[in-house]
C-alpha distance (Angstrom), angle and dihedral (degrees) to the residues before:
residue distance angle dihedral
M1 . . .
T2 3.78 . .
S3 3.80 92.9 .
K4 3.79 91.0 51.0
L5 3.79 90.3 49.7
T6 3.79 90.0 51.0
A7 3.80 90.4 50.4
L8 3.78 89.3 50.1
G9 3.79 89.1 53.1
S10 3.79 90.9 60.3
T11 3.80 90.3 64.0
W12 3.79 100.8 28.8
S13 3.79 112.0 50.7
D14 3.78 115.1 158.1
K15 3.78 137.2 99.9
H16 3.80 91.0 -80.3
Y17 3.80 90.8 59.1
K18 3.80 90.7 52.2
R19 3.81 90.8 51.0
F20 3.82 90.5 45.9
S21 3.79 90.7 48.8
Q22 3.80 92.1 51.6
A23 3.81 91.3 48.2
Q24 3.81 89.8 49.1
T25 3.81 91.9 51.3
T26 3.80 91.4 48.2
M27 3.81 91.1 49.1
E28 3.80 91.5 50.3
L29 3.80 90.6 53.0
H30 3.81 91.2 49.5
L31 3.79 91.8 48.3
K32 3.80 92.0 49.5
A33 3.81 90.6 49.9
F34 3.81 90.7 48.0
H35 3.79 91.1 49.4
N36 3.80 91.9 50.4
R37 3.82 92.5 48.2
S38 3.79 92.4 46.6
Q39 3.81 91.0 50.9
L40 3.80 90.3 52.0
Y41 3.80 91.2 48.1
C42 3.82 91.7 48.4
N43 3.78 89.7 52.8
Y44 3.81 89.5 49.4
L45 3.81 91.7 50.4
E46 3.79 91.2 47.7
R47 3.81 90.8 53.7
K48 3.82 90.2 48.4
A49 3.81 91.2 49.5
K50 3.81 91.8 50.0
A51 3.79 90.1 49.6
G52 3.80 89.8 50.0
D53 3.79 91.4 48.8
A54 3.80 90.8 49.3
Y55 3.81 90.6 49.9
L56 3.82 90.7 50.9
G57 3.81 91.8 44.3
L58 3.79 95.0 -118.0
């Protein structure tokens, strides 16, 4: 995505592009953080499910 944004900047160079670029960077950081948190939560749920299966003898 970053390379495409850079390519877009070569044709679109005004204050709106700068604002768009900053918003894009912020969104990427939020998405990466969300992905990391969701991976951690999935691992947590998997451990809980395994513990539940072990308790039920499955």
